[in-house]
C-alpha positions as a Python dict, from the first residue, in 0.01 Angstrom:
ca = {
    (1, 'X'): (0, 0, 0),
    (2, 'X'): (149, -46, 348),
    (3, 'X'): (-172, 78, 513),
    (4, 'X'): (-376, -179, 322),
    (5, 'X'): (-136, -457, 410),
    (6, 'X'): (-159, -360, 779),
    (7, 'X'): (-540, -356, 765),
    (8, 'X'): (-545, -707, 618),
    (9, 'X'): (-304, -828, 889),
    (10, 'X'): (-521, -668, 1159),
    (11, 'X'): (-828, -838, 1021),
    (12, 'X'): (-656, -1178, 1032),
    (13, 'X'): (-551, -1118, 1395),
    (14, 'X'): (-903, -1018, 1494),
    (15, 'X'): (-1052, -1319, 1317),
    (16, 'X'): (-815, -1556, 1494),
    (17, 'X'): (-886, -1400, 1837),
    (18, 'X'): (-1264, -1422, 1773),
    (19, 'X'): (-1227, -1786, 1680),
    (20, 'X'): (-1041, -1863, 1999),
    (21, 'X'): (-1301, -1685, 2210),
    (22, 'X'): (-1580, -1871, 2030),
    (23, 'X'): (-1411, -2208, 2076),
    (24, 'X'): (-1315, -2160, 2439),
    (25, 'X'): (-1622, -1985, 2572),
    (26, 'X'): (-1890, -2108, 2333),
    (27, 'X'): (-1985, -1757, 2225),
    (28, 'X'): (-2116, -1643, 1890),
    (29, 'X'): (-1895, -1448, 1642),
    (30, 'X'): (-2087, -1134, 1732),
    (31, 'X'): (-2034, -1185, 2109),
    (32, 'X'): (-1662, -1243, 2054),
    (33, 'X'): (-1631, -926, 1841),
    (34, 'X'): (-1814, -711, 2098),
    (35, 'X'): (-1593, -856, 2369),
    (36, 'X'): (-1277, -747, 2187),
    (37, 'X'): (-1426, -412, 2097),
    (38, 'X'): (-1545, -336, 2451),
    (39, 'X'): (-1211, -432, 2602),
    (40, 'X'): (-1040, -208, 2351),
    (41, 'X'): (-1265, 85, 2446),
    (42, 'X'): (-1235, 29, 2820),
    (43, 'X'): (-855, 6, 2808),
    (44, 'X'): (-813, 269, 2537),
    (45, 'X'): (-598, 41, 2330),
    (46, 'X'): (-630, -67, 1969),
    (47, 'X'): (-839, -373, 1895),
    (48, 'X'): (-534, -531, 1738),
    (49, 'X'): (-347, -517, 2069),
    (50, 'X'): (-640, -670, 2258),
    (51, 'X'): (-671, -945, 1997),
    (52, 'X'): (-299, -1025, 2022),
    (53, 'X'): (-328, -1052, 2397),
    (54, 'X'): (-624, -1289, 2361),
    (55, 'X'): (-418, -1503, 2122),
    (56, 'X'): (-110, -1498, 2343),
    (57, 'X'): (-279, -1549, 2680),
    (58, 'X'): (-595, -1729, 2589),
    (59, 'X'): (-924, -1737, 2778),
    (60, 'X'): (-749, -1672, 3105),
    (61, 'X'): (-686, -1316, 2981),
    (62, 'X'): (-1059, -1262, 2944),
    (63, 'X'): (-1140, -1377, 3296),
    (64, 'X'): (-862, -1154, 3434),
    (65, 'X'): (-1026, -858, 3257),
    (66, 'X'): (-1366, -943, 3404),
    (67, 'X'): (-1525, -1014, 3065),
    (68, 'X'): (-1887, -1125, 3061),
    (69, 'X'): (-2135, -1214, 2792),
    (70, 'X'): (-2287, -883, 2675),
    (71, 'X'): (-2475, -970, 2363),
}
């Protein structure tokens, strides 16, 4: 039960971060998802952590990480 609750929470965090990226950078949902996924892979950190950083620090976080449109 705890695992399922955590997964639902993670999904909400990812959706919120994607929404922020879409609104601030004018990207599609798919581009925002790939951005989070690729940052997660490059930094070897969970997508949840990357999404939380996007939420906390905003679009400035993405420019600091050298994010570009990849889709």
